[in-house]
Every structure is written in structure tokens, then in C-alpha cells.
MMTF fields as JSON, N, C-alpha, C and O atoms, coordinates in Angstrom:
{
  "mmtfVersion": "1.0.0",
  "mmtfProducer": "UNKNOWN",
  "numBonds": 479,
  "numAtoms": 480,
  "numGroups": 120,
  "numChains": 1,
  "numModels": 1,
  "chainsPerModel": [1],
  "groupsPerChain": [120],
  "chainIdList": ["A"],
  "bondAtomList": [4, 2, 8, 6, 12, 10, 16, 14, 20, 18, 24, 22, 28, 26, 32, 30, 36, 34, 40, 38, 44, 42, 48, 46, 52, 50, 56, 54, 60, 58, 64, 62, 68, 66, 72, 70, 76, 74, 80, 78, 84, 82, 88, 86, 92, 90, 96, 94, 100, 98, 104, 102, 108, 106, 112, 110, 116, 114, 120, 118, 124, 122, 128, 126, 132, 130, 136, 134, 140, 138, 144, 142, 148, 146, 152, 150, 156, 154, 160, 158, 164, 162, 168, 166, 172, 170, 176, 174, 180, 178, 184, 182, 188, 186, 192, 190, 196, 194, 200, 198, 204, 202, 208, 206, 212, 210, 216, 214, 220, 218, 224, 222, 228, 226, 232, 230, 236, 234, 240, 238, 244, 242, 248, 246, 252, 250, 256, 254, 260, 258, 264, 262, 268, 266, 272, 270, 276, 274, 280, 278, 284, 282, 288, 286, 292, 290, 296, 294, 300, 298, 304, 302, 308, 306, 312, 310, 316, 314, 320, 318, 324, 322, 328, 326, 332, 330, 336, 334, 340, 338, 344, 342, 348, 346, 352, 350, 356, 354, 360, 358, 364, 362, 368, 366, 372, 370, 376, 374, 380, 378, 384, 382, 388, 386, 392, 390, 396, 394, 400, 398, 404, 402, 408, 406, 412, 410, 416, 414, 420, 418, 424, 422, 428, 426, 432, 430, 436, 434, 440, 438, 444, 442, 448, 446, 452, 450, 456, 454, 460, 458, 464, 462, 468, 466, 472, 470, 476, 474],
  "bondOrderList": [1, 1, 1, 1, 1, 1, 1, 1, 1, 1, 1, 1, 1, 1, 1, 1, 1, 1, 1, 1, 1, 1, 1, 1, 1, 1, 1, 1, 1, 1, 1, 1, 1, 1, 1, 1, 1, 1, 1, 1, 1, 1, 1, 1, 1, 1, 1, 1, 1, 1, 1, 1, 1, 1, 1, 1, 1, 1, 1, 1, 1, 1, 1, 1, 1, 1, 1, 1, 1, 1, 1, 1, 1, 1, 1, 1, 1, 1, 1, 1, 1, 1, 1, 1, 1, 1, 1, 1, 1, 1, 1, 1, 1, 1, 1, 1, 1, 1, 1, 1, 1, 1, 1, 1, 1, 1, 1, 1, 1, 1, 1, 1, 1, 1, 1, 1, 1, 1, 1],
  "groupList": [{"groupName": "MET", "atomNameList": ["N", "CA", "C", "O"], "elementList": ["N", "C", "C", "O"], "formalChargeList": [0, 0, 0, 0], "bondAtomList": [1, 0, 2, 1, 3, 2], "bondOrderList": [1, 1, 2], "singleLetterCode": "M", "chemCompType": "L-PEPTIDE LINKING"}, {"groupName": "ALA", "atomNameList": ["N", "CA", "C", "O"], "elementList": ["N", "C", "C", "O"], "formalChargeList": [0, 0, 0, 0], "bondAtomList": [1, 0, 2, 1, 3, 2], "bondOrderList": [1, 1, 2], "singleLetterCode": "A", "chemCompType": "L-PEPTIDE LINKING"}, {"groupName": "LEU", "atomNameList": ["N", "CA", "C", "O"], "elementList": ["N", "C", "C", "O"], "formalChargeList": [0, 0, 0, 0], "bondAtomList": [1, 0, 2, 1, 3, 2], "bondOrderList": [1, 1, 2], "singleLetterCode": "L", "chemCompType": "L-PEPTIDE LINKING"}, {"groupName": "ILE", "atomNameList": ["N", "CA", "C", "O"], "elementList": ["N", "C", "C", "O"], "formalChargeList": [0, 0, 0, 0], "bondAtomList": [1, 0, 2, 1, 3, 2], "bondOrderList": [1, 1, 2], "singleLetterCode": "I", "chemCompType": "L-PEPTIDE LINKING"}, {"groupName": "LYS", "atomNameList": ["N", "CA", "C", "O"], "elementList": ["N", "C", "C", "O"], "formalChargeList": [0, 0, 0, 0], "bondAtomList": [1, 0, 2, 1, 3, 2], "bondOrderList": [1, 1, 2], "singleLetterCode": "K", "chemCompType": "L-PEPTIDE LINKING"}, {"groupName": "SER", "atomNameList": ["N", "CA", "C", "O"], "elementList": ["N", "C", "C", "O"], "formalChargeList": [0, 0, 0, 0], "bondAtomList": [1, 0, 2, 1, 3, 2], "bondOrderList": [1, 1, 2], "singleLetterCode": "S", "chemCompType": "L-PEPTIDE LINKING"}, {"groupName": "THR", "atomNameList": ["N", "CA", "C", "O"], "elementList": ["N", "C", "C", "O"], "formalChargeList": [0, 0, 0, 0], "bondAtomList": [1, 0, 2, 1, 3, 2], "bondOrderList": [1, 1, 2], "singleLetterCode": "T", "chemCompType": "L-PEPTIDE LINKING"}, {"groupName": "PRO", "atomNameList": ["N", "CA", "C", "O"], "elementList": ["N", "C", "C", "O"], "formalChargeList": [0, 0, 0, 0], "bondAtomList": [1, 0, 2, 1, 3, 2], "bondOrderList": [1, 1, 2], "singleLetterCode": "P", "chemCompType": "L-PEPTIDE LINKING"}, {"groupName": "GLU", "atomNameList": ["N", "CA", "C", "O"], "elementList": ["N", "C", "C", "O"], "formalChargeList": [0, 0, 0, 0], "bondAtomList": [1, 0, 2, 1, 3, 2], "bondOrderList": [1, 1, 2], "singleLetterCode": "E", "chemCompType": "L-PEPTIDE LINKING"}, {"groupName": "VAL", "atomNameList": ["N", "CA", "C", "O"], "elementList": ["N", "C", "C", "O"], "formalChargeList": [0, 0, 0, 0], "bondAtomList": [1, 0, 2, 1, 3, 2], "bondOrderList": [1, 1, 2], "singleLetterCode": "V", "chemCompType": "L-PEPTIDE LINKING"}, {"groupName": "TRP", "atomNameList": ["N", "CA", "C", "O"], "elementList": ["N", "C", "C", "O"], "formalChargeList": [0, 0, 0, 0], "bondAtomList": [1, 0, 2, 1, 3, 2], "bondOrderList": [1, 1, 2], "singleLetterCode": "W", "chemCompType": "L-PEPTIDE LINKING"}, {"groupName": "PHE", "atomNameList": ["N", "CA", "C", "O"], "elementList": ["N", "C", "C", "O"], "formalChargeList": [0, 0, 0, 0], "bondAtomList": [1, 0, 2, 1, 3, 2], "bondOrderList": [1, 1, 2], "singleLetterCode": "F", "chemCompType": "L-PEPTIDE LINKING"}, {"groupName": "GLY", "atomNameList": ["N", "CA", "C", "O"], "elementList": ["N", "C", "C", "O"], "formalChargeList": [0, 0, 0, 0], "bondAtomList": [1, 0, 2, 1, 3, 2], "bondOrderList": [1, 1, 2], "singleLetterCode": "G", "chemCompType": "PEPTIDE LINKING"}, {"groupName": "ASP", "atomNameList": ["N", "CA", "C", "O"], "elementList": ["N", "C", "C", "O"], "formalChargeList": [0, 0, 0, 0], "bondAtomList": [1, 0, 2, 1, 3, 2], "bondOrderList": [1, 1, 2], "singleLetterCode": "D", "chemCompType": "L-PEPTIDE LINKING"}, {"groupName": "ASN", "atomNameList": ["N", "CA", "C", "O"], "elementList": ["N", "C", "C", "O"], "formalChargeList": [0, 0, 0, 0], "bondAtomList": [1, 0, 2, 1, 3, 2], "bondOrderList": [1, 1, 2], "singleLetterCode": "N", "chemCompType": "L-PEPTIDE LINKING"}, {"groupName": "ARG", "atomNameList": ["N", "CA", "C", "O"], "elementList": ["N", "C", "C", "O"], "formalChargeList": [0, 0, 0, 0], "bondAtomList": [1, 0, 2, 1, 3, 2], "bondOrderList": [1, 1, 2], "singleLetterCode": "R", "chemCompType": "L-PEPTIDE LINKING"}, {"groupName": "CYS", "atomNameList": ["N", "CA", "C", "O"], "elementList": ["N", "C", "C", "O"], "formalChargeList": [0, 0, 0, 0], "bondAtomList": [1, 0, 2, 1, 3, 2], "bondOrderList": [1, 1, 2], "singleLetterCode": "C", "chemCompType": "L-PEPTIDE LINKING"}, {"groupName": "HIS", "atomNameList": ["N", "CA", "C", "O"], "elementList": ["N", "C", "C", "O"], "formalChargeList": [0, 0, 0, 0], "bondAtomList": [1, 0, 2, 1, 3, 2], "bondOrderList": [1, 1, 2], "singleLetterCode": "H", "chemCompType": "L-PEPTIDE LINKING"}, {"groupName": "GLN", "atomNameList": ["N", "CA", "C", "O"], "elementList": ["N", "C", "C", "O"], "formalChargeList": [0, 0, 0, 0], "bondAtomList": [1, 0, 2, 1, 3, 2], "bondOrderList": [1, 1, 2], "singleLetterCode": "Q", "chemCompType": "L-PEPTIDE LINKING"}, {"groupName": "TYR", "atomNameList": ["N", "CA", "C", "O"], "elementList": ["N", "C", "C", "O"], "formalChargeList": [0, 0, 0, 0], "bondAtomList": [1, 0, 2, 1, 3, 2], "bondOrderList": [1, 1, 2], "singleLetterCode": "Y", "chemCompType": "L-PEPTIDE LINKING"}],
  "groupTypeList": [0, 1, 2, 2, 3, 4, 4, 0, 2, 1, 1, 5, 6, 2, 7, 8, 1, 9, 9, 1, 5, 9, 3, 10, 2, 2, 11, 11, 2, 2, 6, 2, 12, 9, 2, 9, 13, 0, 12, 6, 5, 5, 6, 13, 14, 5, 13, 2, 2, 1, 1, 8, 0, 8, 2, 15, 1, 16, 15, 1, 8, 1, 17, 15, 3, 5, 12, 14, 8, 6, 9, 9, 18, 14, 19, 8, 10, 12, 8, 3, 8, 3, 15, 4, 8, 7, 19, 6, 8, 12, 9, 9, 15, 3, 10, 2, 4, 1, 6, 3, 8, 15, 12, 12, 4, 8, 3, 15, 19, 6, 16, 2, 1, 15, 8, 14, 5, 14, 3, 8],
  "groupIdList": [1, 2, 3, 4, 5, 6, 7, 8, 9, 10, 11, 12, 13, 14, 15, 16, 17, 18, 19, 20, 21, 22, 23, 24, 25, 26, 27, 28, 29, 30, 31, 32, 33, 34, 35, 36, 37, 38, 39, 40, 41, 42, 43, 44, 45, 46, 47, 48, 49, 50, 51, 52, 53, 54, 55, 56, 57, 58, 59, 60, 61, 62, 63, 64, 65, 66, 67, 68, 69, 70, 71, 72, 73, 74, 75, 76, 77, 78, 79, 80, 81, 82, 83, 84, 85, 86, 87, 88, 89, 90, 91, 92, 93, 94, 95, 96, 97, 98, 99, 100, 101, 102, 103, 104, 105, 106, 107, 108, 109, 110, 111, 112, 113, 114, 115, 116, 117, 118, 119, 120],
  "secStructList": [7, 2, 2, 2, 2, 2, 2, 2, 1, 7, 7, 7, 7, 2, 2, 2, 2, 2, 2, 2, 2, 2, 2, 2, 2, 2, 2, 2, 2, 2, 2, 2, 2, 2, 2, 2, 2, 2, 2, 6, 7, 1, 7, 7, 2, 2, 2, 2, 2, 2, 2, 2, 2, 2, 2, 2, 2, 2, 2, 2, 2, 4, 4, 4, 1, 7, 6, 6, 3, 3, 3, 3, 3, 3, 7, 1, 1, 3, 3, 3, 3, 3, 3, 3, 3, 3, 3, 3, 6, 6, 3, 3, 3, 3, 3, 3, 3, 3, 3, 3, 6, 6, 6, 6, 3, 3, 3, 3, 3, 3, 3, 3, 3, 3, 6, 6, 7, 7, 7, 7],
  "xCoordList": [80.707, 81.294, 82.742, 83.611, 83.0, 84.355, 85.289, 86.465, 84.777, 85.581, 85.995, 87.119, 85.094, 85.384, 86.469, 87.346, 86.429, 87.442, 88.793, 89.812, 88.831, 90.085, 90.743, 91.962, 89.924, 90.495, 91.043, 92.057, 90.399, 90.844, 92.088, 92.924, 92.228, 93.359, 94.313, 94.502, 94.891, 95.819, 97.101, 97.598, 97.632, 98.852, 100.052, 100.097, 101.032, 102.224, 103.274, 103.241, 104.182, 105.229, 106.372, 106.461, 107.243, 108.39, 109.304, 109.726, 109.632, 110.478, 109.813, 110.493, 108.508, 107.82, 107.929, 108.142, 107.783, 107.889, 109.306, 109.472, 110.324, 111.711, 111.995, 112.608, 111.563, 111.782, 111.085, 111.663, 109.874, 109.154, 109.868, 109.949, 110.383, 111.117, 112.386, 112.71, 113.102, 114.334, 114.017, 114.733, 112.941, 112.554, 112.217, 112.655, 111.452, 111.111, 112.344, 112.45, 113.278, 114.509, 115.34, 115.853, 115.478, 116.215, 115.553, 116.234, 114.246, 113.514, 113.738, 113.953, 113.688, 113.903, 115.322, 115.502, 116.323, 117.707, 117.937, 118.627, 117.368, 117.51, 116.846, 117.401, 115.671, 114.963, 115.745, 115.878, 116.252, 117.033, 118.297, 118.663, 118.954, 120.145, 119.846, 120.624, 118.734, 118.352, 118.043, 118.455, 117.33, 116.998, 118.235, 118.317, 119.195, 120.435, 121.208, 121.742, 121.276, 121.971, 121.309, 121.994, 119.992, 119.29, 119.567, 119.686, 119.67, 119.895, 121.304, 121.529, 122.25, 123.652, 124.215, 125.329, 123.483, 123.982, 125.187, 125.31, 126.054, 127.314, 127.186, 128.162, 126.025, 125.882, 125.778, 125.088, 126.455, 126.454, 125.601, 125.947, 124.495, 123.571, 123.999, 123.35, 125.075, 125.512, 126.002, 125.811, 126.632, 127.058, 125.853, 125.86, 124.835, 123.625, 122.943, 122.466, 122.902, 122.299, 123.119, 122.556, 124.439, 125.305, 125.136, 125.105, 125.025, 124.837, 123.507, 123.436, 122.47, 121.15, 121.17, 120.587, 121.829, 121.909, 122.707, 122.318, 123.811, 124.607, 123.862, 123.99, 123.087, 122.288, 121.261, 121.024, 120.653, 119.689, 120.365, 119.817, 121.563, 122.291, 122.694, 122.595, 123.145, 123.541, 122.341, 122.459, 121.196, 119.991, 119.602, 119.142, 119.791, 119.477, 120.464, 120.104, 121.704, 122.737, 122.953, 123.804, 122.23, 122.458, 122.142, 122.655, 121.322, 120.969, 122.163, 122.133, 123.203, 124.38, 125.327, 126.23, 125.136, 125.986, 125.561, 124.371, 126.55, 126.217, 125.744, 125.989, 125.068, 124.501, 125.539, 126.689, 125.138, 125.976, 127.282, 128.334, 127.213, 128.402, 128.16, 127.051, 129.206, 129.152, 130.138, 131.309, 129.662, 130.494, 130.521, 129.48, 131.716, 131.867, 132.455, 133.511, 131.747, 132.217, 132.538, 131.706, 133.742, 134.175, 133.968, 134.208, 133.52, 133.29, 133.961, 134.487, 133.937, 134.54, 133.842, 134.497, 132.551, 131.754, 131.66, 131.271, 132.008, 131.897, 131.92, 132.677, 131.079, 131.055, 129.643, 128.777, 129.447, 128.187, 128.514, 129.406, 127.778, 127.915, 126.665, 125.542, 126.875, 125.769, 125.914, 126.966, 124.852, 124.88, 123.657, 122.544, 123.879, 122.795, 122.839, 123.887, 121.67, 121.614, 120.29, 119.296, 120.278, 119.03, 117.977, 118.296, 116.737, 115.637, 114.745, 114.604, 114.16, 113.432, 113.761, 114.592, 113.129, 113.406, 113.026, 111.866, 114.018, 113.788, 113.717, 113.51, 113.89, 113.826, 115.098, 115.565, 115.651, 116.851, 116.554, 115.705, 117.268, 117.182, 118.417, 119.541, 118.191, 119.288, 119.347, 118.353, 120.526, 120.771, 121.685, 122.712, 121.324, 122.164, 122.371, 121.411, 123.623, 123.914, 124.95, 126.06, 124.58, 125.515, 125.959, 125.124, 127.248, 127.801, 128.512, 129.472, 128.02, 128.603, 129.631, 129.309, 130.867, 131.956, 131.772, 131.876, 131.503, 131.296, 129.88, 128.919, 129.743, 128.427, 128.014, 127.099, 128.656, 128.372, 126.969, 126.419, 126.367, 125.011, 125.032, 126.001, 123.93, 123.772, 122.398, 121.41, 122.374, 121.111, 121.072, 122.03, 119.96, 119.841, 118.585, 117.52, 118.733, 117.612, 117.665, 118.743, 116.537, 116.414, 115.248, 114.173, 115.457, 114.346, 114.459, 115.524, 113.349, 113.269, 113.092, 112.379, 113.754, 113.66, 113.742, 114.261, 113.209, 113.384, 114.845, 115.541, 115.297, 116.669, 116.924, 116.106, 118.069, 118.471, 117.46, 117.236, 116.861, 115.95, 116.425, 117.172, 116.003, 116.35, 115.38, 114.174, 115.869, 114.995, 114.746, 114.425, 114.877, 114.645, 113.338, 112.917],
  "yCoordList": [20.008, 21.284, 21.111, 21.897, 20.088, 19.83, 19.491, 19.854, 18.806, 18.448, 19.695, 19.778, 20.658, 21.915, 22.7, 23.27, 22.741, 23.45, 22.769, 23.453, 21.422, 20.693, 21.018, 21.171, 21.122, 21.429, 22.86, 23.103, 23.804, 25.205, 25.396, 26.243, 24.623, 24.765, 23.582, 22.809, 23.446, 22.347, 22.596, 23.722, 21.561, 21.691, 21.896, 21.36, 22.685, 22.896, 21.866, 21.327, 21.608, 20.627, 21.291, 22.517, 20.47, 20.973, 21.849, 22.901, 21.488, 22.379, 23.737, 24.763, 23.749, 25.042, 25.908, 27.117, 25.294, 26.047, 26.583, 27.709, 25.803, 26.253, 27.4, 28.393, 27.282, 28.353, 29.641, 30.724, 29.528, 30.712, 31.345, 32.569, 30.51, 31.03, 31.75, 32.803, 31.203, 31.842, 33.181, 34.162, 33.218, 34.486, 35.532, 36.676, 35.17, 36.124, 36.553, 37.719, 35.641, 35.981, 36.977, 37.947, 36.75, 37.696, 39.065, 40.087, 39.09, 40.357, 41.088, 42.3, 40.353, 40.948, 41.513, 42.622, 40.771, 41.237, 42.487, 43.411, 42.519, 43.707, 44.915, 46.014, 44.716, 45.819, 46.306, 47.513, 45.404, 45.775, 46.541, 47.521, 46.097, 46.795, 48.218, 49.128, 48.421, 49.77, 50.648, 51.808, 50.117, 50.899, 51.28, 52.393, 50.374, 50.688, 51.773, 52.686, 51.689, 52.714, 54.074, 55.096, 54.097, 55.37, 55.979, 57.198, 55.157, 55.651, 56.111, 56.956, 55.587, 55.945, 56.654, 56.35, 57.579, 58.289, 59.133, 59.558, 59.366, 60.041, 61.558, 62.241, 62.101, 63.548, 64.018, 63.412, 65.078, 65.646, 66.905, 67.891, 66.863, 67.993, 69.131, 70.178, 68.956, 70.038, 71.233, 72.379, 70.978, 72.079, 72.829, 74.058, 72.094, 72.718, 73.574, 74.672, 73.07, 73.825, 75.066, 76.137, 74.939, 76.094, 77.148, 78.343, 76.716, 77.663, 78.391, 79.6, 77.678, 78.308, 79.342, 80.417, 79.026, 79.971, 81.216, 82.333, 81.033, 82.179, 83.019, 84.243, 82.372, 83.116, 84.001, 85.13, 83.496, 84.315, 85.538, 86.64, 85.345, 86.477, 87.462, 88.673, 86.963, 87.841, 88.577, 89.734, 87.92, 88.566, 89.756, 90.782, 89.607, 90.706, 91.857, 93.008, 91.567, 92.595, 93.082, 93.944, 92.574, 92.92, 94.376, 94.919, 95.013, 96.415, 97.351, 98.48, 96.907, 97.755, 97.805, 98.641, 96.935, 96.919, 98.061, 98.305, 98.756, 99.852, 99.297, 98.13, 100.119, 99.683, 99.163, 99.602, 98.242, 97.635, 97.063, 97.189, 96.447, 95.87, 94.377, 93.958, 93.595, 92.161, 91.857, 92.227, 91.186, 90.82, 89.305, 88.653, 88.747, 87.295, 87.055, 87.586, 86.241, 85.894, 84.405, 83.577, 84.072, 82.67, 82.098, 82.765, 80.86, 80.141, 78.782, 78.397, 78.066, 76.735, 75.768, 74.901, 75.902, 74.996, 75.428, 74.626, 76.683, 77.182, 78.704, 79.327, 79.306, 80.767, 81.283, 80.569, 82.553, 83.244, 84.461, 85.244, 84.605, 85.775, 86.633, 86.15, 87.912, 88.854, 89.928, 90.553, 90.134, 91.148, 92.037, 91.558, 93.316, 94.29, 95.21, 95.751, 95.377, 96.236, 96.998, 96.528, 98.177, 98.945, 98.208, 97.571, 98.303, 97.672, 98.742, 98.802, 99.565, 100.756, 101.858, 101.671, 102.97, 104.089, 103.734, 103.455, 103.75, 103.461, 101.977, 101.62, 101.103, 99.656, 99.011, 99.364, 98.066, 97.34, 95.838, 95.335, 95.148, 93.685, 93.133, 93.555, 92.186, 91.576, 90.097, 89.378, 89.656, 88.257, 87.664, 88.254, 86.519, 85.792, 84.384, 83.704, 83.957, 82.609, 81.97, 82.481, 80.846, 80.07, 78.861, 78.129, 78.65, 77.498, 76.624, 77.05, 75.392, 74.455, 73.616, 72.953, 73.653, 72.967, 71.456, 70.825, 70.869, 69.415, 69.1, 69.503, 68.408, 68.06, 68.922, 68.548, 70.066, 70.918, 71.483, 71.682, 71.749, 72.283, 73.801, 74.418, 74.39, 75.843, 76.185, 75.491, 77.274, 77.834, 79.269, 80.024, 79.631, 80.991, 81.677, 81.068, 82.956, 83.796, 85.055, 85.597, 85.509, 86.795, 87.518, 86.945, 88.772, 89.525, 90.994, 91.479, 91.672, 93.109, 93.781, 93.281, 94.928, 95.652, 97.15, 97.59, 97.902, 99.354, 99.687, 98.998, 100.737, 101.153, 101.517, 102.189, 101.072, 101.365, 100.843, 101.497, 99.714, 99.128, 97.74, 97.112, 97.269, 95.938, 94.951, 95.195, 93.839, 92.894, 91.615, 90.592, 91.631, 90.416, 89.882, 88.854],
  "zCoordList": [116.592, 116.962, 117.416, 117.038, 118.221, 118.709, 117.556, 117.581, 116.559, 115.396, 114.621, 114.126, 114.517, 113.832, 114.554, 113.905, 115.873, 116.656, 116.521, 116.431, 116.504, 116.346, 115.004, 114.924, 113.949, 112.637, 112.596, 111.942, 113.275, 113.27, 114.129, 113.815, 115.211, 116.113, 115.961, 116.9, 114.821, 114.587, 115.359, 115.4, 115.966, 116.764, 115.844, 114.737, 116.318, 115.518, 115.918, 117.024, 115.029, 115.29, 116.032, 116.097, 116.587, 117.332, 116.468, 116.949, 115.241, 114.421, 114.16, 114.143, 113.961, 113.768, 115.019, 114.926, 116.176, 117.428, 117.631, 118.101, 117.289, 117.429, 116.469, 116.861, 115.234, 114.253, 114.703, 114.612, 115.178, 115.654, 116.849, 116.952, 117.748, 118.917, 118.496, 119.046, 117.539, 117.063, 116.398, 116.597, 115.607, 114.956, 116.004, 115.887, 117.026, 118.077, 118.863, 119.244, 119.114, 119.818, 119.011, 119.57, 117.706, 116.857, 116.836, 116.919, 116.727, 116.747, 118.072, 118.086, 119.179, 120.503, 120.617, 121.122, 120.159, 120.233, 119.386, 119.818, 118.195, 117.344, 117.989, 117.976, 118.546, 119.199, 120.413, 120.62, 121.197, 122.367, 121.967, 122.615, 120.908, 120.433, 120.0, 120.286, 119.317, 118.879, 120.09, 120.13, 121.065, 122.262, 123.059, 123.578, 123.164, 123.877, 123.136, 123.766, 121.809, 121.023, 121.158, 121.209, 121.216, 121.374, 122.742, 122.863, 123.757, 125.108, 125.358, 126.225, 124.633, 124.843, 123.627, 123.202, 123.066, 121.891, 122.284, 123.433, 121.344, 121.628, 121.669, 121.98, 121.369, 121.406, 122.845, 123.665, 123.129, 124.471, 124.447, 123.796, 125.154, 125.131, 126.047, 126.06, 126.816, 127.69, 126.865, 127.271, 125.713, 124.845, 124.287, 124.205, 123.909, 123.388, 124.457, 124.171, 125.677, 126.783, 127.095, 127.32, 127.111, 127.371, 126.284, 126.579, 125.028, 123.922, 124.066, 123.844, 124.432, 124.603, 125.729, 125.593, 126.827, 127.953, 127.566, 127.91, 126.859, 126.431, 125.394, 125.381, 124.528, 123.549, 124.237, 123.809, 125.298, 126.046, 126.637, 126.594, 127.193, 127.754, 126.661, 126.858, 125.518, 124.412, 123.833, 123.428, 123.79, 123.267, 124.139, 123.639, 125.435, 126.349, 126.204, 126.448, 125.811, 125.688, 124.26, 124.041, 123.299, 121.892, 121.587, 120.608, 122.389, 122.114, 122.292, 121.802, 122.978, 123.213, 122.009, 121.971, 121.045, 119.85, 118.942, 118.745, 118.391, 117.483, 116.145, 115.841, 115.342, 114.069, 113.085, 113.098, 112.244, 111.206, 111.759, 111.131, 112.909, 113.51, 113.745, 114.078, 113.566, 113.852, 114.963, 114.886, 115.986, 117.136, 117.228, 117.154, 117.388, 117.556, 118.936, 119.282, 119.721, 121.063, 121.084, 120.713, 121.518, 121.565, 122.959, 123.965, 122.998, 124.239, 124.155, 123.111, 125.26, 125.309, 124.347, 123.769, 124.171, 123.347, 121.888, 121.039, 121.575, 120.203, 120.187, 120.931, 119.33, 119.236, 118.973, 118.467, 119.335, 119.055, 118.207, 118.533, 117.117, 116.243, 116.411, 116.266, 116.718, 116.891, 115.827, 115.699, 115.068, 114.009, 114.17, 114.389, 114.06, 114.201, 112.986, 112.636, 112.346, 111.165, 111.158, 111.712, 110.527, 110.452, 109.623, 108.619, 110.052, 109.327, 108.71, 107.488, 109.521, 109.093, 110.09, 110.979, 109.945, 110.841, 112.277, 112.577, 113.147, 114.562, 114.908, 116.068, 113.9, 114.135, 113.587, 112.504, 114.342, 113.921, 113.88, 114.615, 113.013, 112.945, 113.643, 113.372, 114.543, 115.287, 114.931, 115.034, 114.511, 114.153, 115.219, 115.555, 115.744, 116.691, 116.138, 115.776, 116.076, 115.579, 116.48, 116.628, 117.083, 117.903, 117.09, 116.557, 116.995, 116.297, 117.325, 117.967, 117.469, 118.415, 117.667, 116.681, 118.145, 117.433, 117.433, 116.382, 118.585, 118.665, 118.212, 118.866, 117.138, 116.616, 115.444, 114.711, 115.237, 114.091, 114.056, 112.973, 115.213, 115.25, 115.291, 115.733, 114.816, 114.842, 115.407, 115.169, 116.16, 116.644, 116.128, 116.289, 115.51, 114.953, 115.486, 115.585, 115.827, 116.203, 115.355, 115.11, 114.92, 114.236, 114.869, 115.047, 115.207, 115.805, 115.414, 115.032, 115.521, 115.293, 116.644, 117.514, 116.807, 118.072, 117.782, 116.756, 118.728, 118.62, 118.85, 119.596, 118.211, 118.385, 119.836, 120.466, 120.375, 121.738, 122.763, 123.782, 122.524, 123.515, 123.885, 123.135, 125.015, 125.482, 124.864, 124.878, 124.32, 123.607, 124.388, 123.782, 125.675, 126.46, 126.088, 126.619]
}
């Protein structure tokens, strides 16, 4: 039985151990580099958060825009476009689009609301 275990657990040589250690070290360094890059990405989410907050405020005030009108509001981080158009009798479609200049991202909302009603 002991002879069988010795054959199954053959000892590795020093060069094999060094090569295996170098492979594991390279794998560890590559993984660490990827994790550091993910943690320090260059995108700034403060613009995205500011755009989302302004969109919520604009969505609450969109009912004040007259029909078939497009309003563009400029901000430090980009702009919001609000468009209101008739959908059916007594119902309007409201389009909200925020364009963030840094990063080139867009957030879009489309909703239906009763005419002259608050859509919060």
C-alpha cells in the first residue's frame, strides 16, 4: 500500500517548483492589475448622479410645458431635452433625455400622462 502511495505522490524537482511559482506570480500580478484598474476607473459618476437628480425634477415640472414644444436646459454636466406631444385625447407623451458631456452617456425617459397633470 505504501508503495502505491509513493508512486502516486511523486516529488517534483526544483525547476518544476520554480516554474510553477513564476506562473502563479504572473497570474497574481495580472489579476491584481485588473482589480486596481477596475477600482480606479476614470469615469466620474457624480455627473451621472447630478443628471438623474435633475431629470427627476424636470419630470415633475414637465406638465407645465405646452403641447408640441421642446425645451432644452443646459447644466454644468450637460443638457436635458424635454419634449411634450399629444398622444391621444387627453393624454400626452413626454420625452426626457439627459446628455452627459463627459463620457458621452445618455439617459432617456418616456412616459404618458394626462394633459395638465403632474407626472411625479
